[in-house]
C-alpha positions in Angstrom: 0.0 0.0 0.0 2.7 2.4 1.0 4.7 1.6 -2.2 1.5 2.2 -4.3 1.0 5.6 -2.7 4.6 6.6 -3.2 4.4 5.6 -6.9 1.2 7.6 -7.3 2.7 10.7 -5.6 5.8 10.4 -7.7 3.8 10.0 -11.0 1.6 12.9 -10.0 4.6 15.1 -9.4 6.0 14.3 -12.9 2.7 15.0 -14.6 2.4 18.4 -12.9 5.9 19.6 -13.6 5.9 23.3 -14.2 9.2 23.2 -16.1 10.2 21.5 -19.3 13.9 20.9 -19.6 15.9 21.4 -22.8 15.6 17.7 -23.9 11.8 17.8 -23.6 11.6 21.1 -25.6 14.0 19.6 -28.2 11.9 16.4 -28.4 8.7 18.4 -28.8 10.2 20.3 -31.7 11.1 17.0 -33.5 14.8 17.4 -32.8 14.9 19.8 -35.7 18.3 21.4 -34.9 20.0 18.0 -35.0 18.4 16.6 -38.2 21.0 15.7 -40.8 23.9 16.1 -38.4 26.1 13.6 -36.7 25.7 14.0 -33.0 28.0 13.5 -30.0 26.4 13.7 -26.6 28.0 14.6 -23.2 25.7 13.4 -20.5 25.4 11.4 -17.3 22.5 9.9 -15.3 21.0 13.4 -14.7 20.4 13.7 -18.4 16.8 12.5 -18.4 13.3 13.8 -19.2 10.5 14.3 -16.7 9.7 10.5 -16.9 13.4 9.6 -16.2 14.2 8.4 -19.7 17.8 9.0 -20.5 18.7 11.7 -23.1 21.2 9.2 -24.6 18.4 6.7 -25.2 16.0 9.4 -26.4 18.5 10.6 -29.1 19.6 7.1 -29.9 16.0 6.0 -30.6 15.0 9.2 -32.4 14.6 8.0 -36.0 16.1 11.0 -37.8 18.9 11.7 -35.3 22.3 10.1 -35.9 23.9 9.7 -32.5 27.4 8.5 -33.1 29.3 8.9 -29.8 28.8 9.4 -26.1 31.1 11.4 -23.7 31.1 10.8 -19.9 32.2 13.3 -17.2 33.3 12.5 -13.7 31.2 9.5 -12.4 30.7 8.3 -16.0 27.7 8.4 -18.3 25.7 5.8 -16.4 27.0 6.9 -12.9 29.1 3.8 -12.4 32.3 5.5 -11.1 33.0 7.0 -7.7 34.1 10.6 -7.1 37.6 11.2 -8.4 37.8 7.8 -10.0 39.4 7.9 -13.4 37.0 6.8 -16.2 38.3 4.9 -19.2 37.1 4.8 -22.8 34.8 1.9 -23.7 31.5 1.1 -25.4 28.2 1.9 -23.8 26.4 -1.3 -22.9 22.9 0.1 -23.7 23.5 1.7 -27.1 26.7 0.0 -28.2 28.1 3.4 -29.1 31.7 4.4 -28.3 31.9 6.1 -25.0 34.8 8.5 -24.5 35.9 9.5 -21.0 36.3 13.2 -20.1 37.5 12.4 -16.6 40.6 10.4 -16.9 43.8 11.1 -18.8 41.8 13.2 -21.2 39.4 15.9 -19.9 39.0 17.7 -23.2 37.7 15.9 -26.3 40.5 15.3 -28.8 40.3 15.8 -32.5 40.2 12.0 -33.0 37.1 11.8 -30.7 35.4 14.5 -32.7 36.3 13.6 -36.2 32.9 12.1 -37.1 30.8 14.7 -35.2 29.0 17.8 -36.5 27.4 18.9 -33.3 28.4 18.2 -29.7 25.4 18.2 -27.3 25.6 18.8 -23.5 22.9 17.6 -21.1 23.9 17.4 -17.5 22.3 18.8 -14.3 24.5 21.3 -12.5 24.2 22.3 -8.8 25.1 26.0 -9.0 28.5 25.9 -7.3 31.7 26.7 -9.3 33.8 23.8 -7.9 31.4 21.1 -9.2 33.3 19.7 -12.2 30.6 19.3 -14.8 30.6 22.9 -15.8 34.4 22.6 -16.3 33.8 19.7 -18.6 31.3 21.8 -20.5 33.8 24.6 -20.9 36.6 22.4 -22.1 34.2 20.6 -24.6 33.2 24.0 -25.9 36.9 24.8 -26.5 37.4 21.6 -28.3 34.3 22.2 -30.5 35.5 25.7 -31.4 39.0 24.4 -32.3 37.5 21.6 -34.5 34.9 23.8 -36.2 31.8 21.9 -34.9 28.7 23.2 -33.2 27.9 23.1 -29.5 24.4 22.7 -28.1 23.3 22.9 -24.4 20.1 21.3 -23.4 19.3 23.6 -20.4 18.3 22.6 -16.9 17.4 24.5 -13.7 19.9 25.9 -11.3 18.7 24.2 -8.1 19.7 27.2 -6.0 17.6 29.5 -8.2 19.0 32.1 -10.5 19.5 35.1 -8.2 22.2 33.8 -5.8 25.8 34.9 -6.3 28.3 34.3 -3.5 32.1 34.4 -3.1 35.1 35.9 -4.9 35.9 35.6 -8.5 38.7 33.2 -9.5 42.1 34.9 -9.9 44.2 33.9 -13.0 46.7 31.9 -11.0 44.0 29.7 -9.5 42.1 28.7 -12.7 41.8 24.9 -12.5 39.3 22.1 -13.1 37.6 23.0 -9.9 37.5 26.7 -10.7 37.6 26.9 -14.5 36.0 30.3 -14.9 36.2 33.8 -13.3 32.8 33.6 -11.8 31.5 33.7 -8.2 31.6 30.5 -6.2 27.8 30.3 -6.1 27.2 31.5 -9.7 23.5 31.9 -10.3 23.6 30.6 -13.9 21.9 27.8 -15.6 24.3 25.7 -17.7 23.0 27.3 -20.8 23.5 30.8 -19.4 27.0 30.0 -18.3 27.8 28.7 -21.8 26.6 31.9 -23.3 28.7 33.9 -20.7 32.0 32.1 -21.2 31.5 32.1 -25.0 30.7 35.8 -25.3 33.2 36.9 -22.7 36.0 35.4 -24.8 36.8 32.7 -22.2 37.0 29.9 -24.8 40.4 29.3 -26.4 40.0 29.1 -30.1 36.5 30.5 -29.7 33.9 31.7 -29.9 32.1 28.4 -30.6 28.9 28.2 -32.7 26.6 27.8 -29.7 22.9 27.0 -29.4 21.0 26.7 -26.1 17.7 24.9 -26.1 15.9 26.9 -23.4 13.7 25.4 -20.8 10.0 26.4 -20.7 8.4 27.5 -17.4 11.5 28.1 -15.4 11.8 31.4 -13.5 14.9 32.7 -11.6 13.3 32.6 -8.2 12.6 28.9 -8.4 14.4 26.4 -6.2 14.5 22.9 -7.7 11.5 21.7 -5.7 9.4 24.5 -7.3 10.0 23.0 -10.8 8.0 19.8 -10.2 10.8 17.8 -11.9 12.2 14.6 -10.4 15.7 14.8 -8.9 18.3 12.4 -10.1 21.5 12.3 -7.9 24.1 14.3 -9.7 26.8 12.4 -7.8 26.8 9.9 -4.9 27.0 12.7 -2.3 24.3 14.9 -3.9 21.4 12.4 -3.5 18.6 15.0 -3.1 17.8 18.4 -4.6 18.4 20.0 -1.2 21.9 18.5 -1.2 22.8 21.1 -3.7 22.0 23.8 -1.1 24.4 22.3 1.4 27.3 21.6 -1.0 28.5 25.3 -0.8 27.9 25.3 3.0 30.7 22.9 3.8 32.4 21.7 0.6 35.3 24.1 0.7 36.1 23.2 4.4 35.9 19.6 3.4 38.9 20.0 1.1 41.2 20.1 4.3 40.2 16.6 5.3 40.2 17.6 8.9 36.5 17.8 9.7 33.9 15.4 8.6 31.2 17.2 6.6 28.6 14.4 6.6 30.3 12.7 3.7 30.6 9.0 4.7 27.4 9.4 6.9 23.8 9.9 6.0 23.8 13.7 5.6 26.4 14.7 3.2 27.4 18.4 3.4 24.8 19.0 6.1 27.2 18.2 9.1 30.5 19.7 10.3 32.2 17.9 13.1 35.4 16.7 14.6 36.6 14.2 17.2 37.5 17.1 19.6 34.6 19.5 19.3 32.1 20.3 22.0 28.8 19.9 20.0 26.6 21.7 22.5 28.9 24.7 22.9 29.5 24.9 19.2 25.8 24.9 18.3 25.1 27.5 21.0 27.9 29.8 19.8 26.8 29.6 16.2 23.1 30.2 17.0 24.1 33.2 19.1 25.3 34.8 15.9 21.7 34.8 14.6 22.9 34.2 11.0 20.0 34.7 8.5 18.3 31.5 7.2 20.1 28.9 9.3 19.9 27.1 12.6 22.5 24.8 14.1 21.8 21.6 16.1 24.3 19.7 18.1 25.0 16.2 16.7 27.1 13.1 17.4 27.7 10.6 14.7 30.1 7.9 13.6 31.0 8.1 9.8 31.0 4.8 7.9 33.8 6.0 5.7 35.8 9.1 4.7 37.3 11.5 7.2 37.3 10.2 10.8 35.8 7.0 9.7 34.7 4.8 12.6 35.4 7.6 15.2 32.7 9.4 17.2 32.4 12.8 15.7 30.8 15.8 17.5 29.6 18.9 15.8 26.6 20.5 14.3 23.9 19.8 11.8 23.2 22.8 9.6 19.5 23.4 9.1 18.7 25.8 6.3 15.4 27.6 7.1 15.6 30.1 4.2 18.0 29.2 1.4 17.5 32.5 -0.3 18.4 34.6 2.7 21.3 32.4 4.0 24.8 33.2 2.8 25.6 29.6 2.2 29.3 29.6 1.4 30.1 31.8 4.5 28.6 29.3 7.0 31.7 27.1 7.0 33.9 30.0 8.0 31.6 30.9 10.8 31.9 27.3 12.0 35.6 27.5 11.9 35.6 30.7 13.8 33.4 29.4 16.6 35.4 26.1 16.7 38.6 28.0 17.1 37.1 30.0 20.0 36.2 26.8 21.8 39.4 25.0 21.0 42.2 27.6 20.5 45.0 25.0 20.1 43.2 23.3 17.1 44.1 25.0 13.9 42.6 23.0 11.0 45.2 24.4 8.5 48.0 23.1 10.7 46.3 19.8 11.3 45.9 19.0 7.6 48.5 17.9 5.0 50.0 21.2 3.8 49.3 20.1 0.2 45.6 20.5 1.0 46.1 24.3 1.3 46.6 24.4 -2.5 43.4 22.6 -3.2 41.5 24.8 -0.7 42.8 27.9 -2.4 42.0 26.5 -5.9 38.4 25.9 -4.8 38.1 29.3 -3.2 39.8 30.9 -6.3 42.5 32.8 -4.4 44.9 32.3 -1.5 44.0 35.7 0.0 41.0 34.3 1.9 43.0 31.6 3.6 45.9 33.8 4.5 43.8 36.6 6.0 41.3 34.3 7.8 44.0 32.2 9.5 45.6 35.3 11.1 42.8 35.5 13.7 40.0 33.0 12.5 37.5 35.9 12.5 35.0 36.1 9.7 34.9 39.9 9.9 38.4 39.8 8.5 37.3 38.2 5.2 33.8 39.5 4.6 34.9 42.1 2.1 37.2 39.5 0.3 34.3 37.1 0.2 31.4 39.3 -0.7 33.0 42.4 -2.3 32.7 41.3 -5.9 29.2 39.7 -5.7 27.1 42.7 -6.7 29.2 43.8 -9.6 29.4 40.2 -11.0 25.6 39.7 -10.5 25.0 42.9 -12.6 27.4 41.6 -15.3 25.9 38.2 -15.3 22.4 39.6 -15.8 23.4 40.5 -19.4 23.6 36.8 -20.2 20.3 35.7 -18.5 18.0 33.7 -20.7 15.1 33.7 -18.3 
């Protein structure tokens, strides 16, 4: 009975979806922009329509579309690789098509991969934070398309944080990397299609611009969180199992790069927890709640991670409860936690407790080393507020020129 009710509710949700994604709009238009062209598709398990049918299968089965190759990002096209695991080149078991990896020794499509392709199509759900590598894959693929004289198409999808949220510093030139590929804010406010337009028209594509076409969604508005769309959520990676997981990724993901605190990865609440084996959970929660930060409440927790940082140890810390995603400064929360943790445990410096090599990764994700260097002088958030927020308004104004919705 419970299963029947769950299926009914899920089906009802799909039938009342307010938003049509790019693949559905393309399908309704009879795939017209792809007719007569040889198509390569960059996708993963999130590339589905509202009934959860894979874009790869939709294009493969479309009678007048010639799908000739598939390209998989981190985690692979079918989601059968773990985070960071190198993906090899092989054949897709479902379609039999060649499947080229863009997360292994090659992250940018080579001329050999593209020699039989007229148009490269991208359909992957992003989560709205710069360090999530799918948008980096998109940018490198656009570069390859430009260099090889082929078209690039983005089948657009919602930004699960909405389209009005911009947080964090821009990436400095010396910190451009696969986890910070573009000079955009950390929480970037774009849909994938809008970001593609931005990097194309801002001259950020080597060998570009590329001939770009975005298949826009229908029904999406900038103030929508993912739950407002009526679309089903497919995990974008193993630790983003729910739509709301995308809200928490910027809350703790940067801190997680130090591998000192457990951030819920390896437990049941990825990115929603921050804890250590030395923290006083009650005092930490009390100190954080006394700050009265907008849109967030902290609860003391005790948990034992099954894997990852502090695996098997009792971890004490806080669960972060977002009460208003739109009001909360998501990416600053982890710095407030570090501040209050340092007040309670002055001898514990996470930047000294970690492998020094992690400083570089932390800086690359942040986009600069200035934040780390200034914050670690006193572990006071007030010291970095201007560094963290000072570029947001100007970038949001610039970004608006590239909005499609």
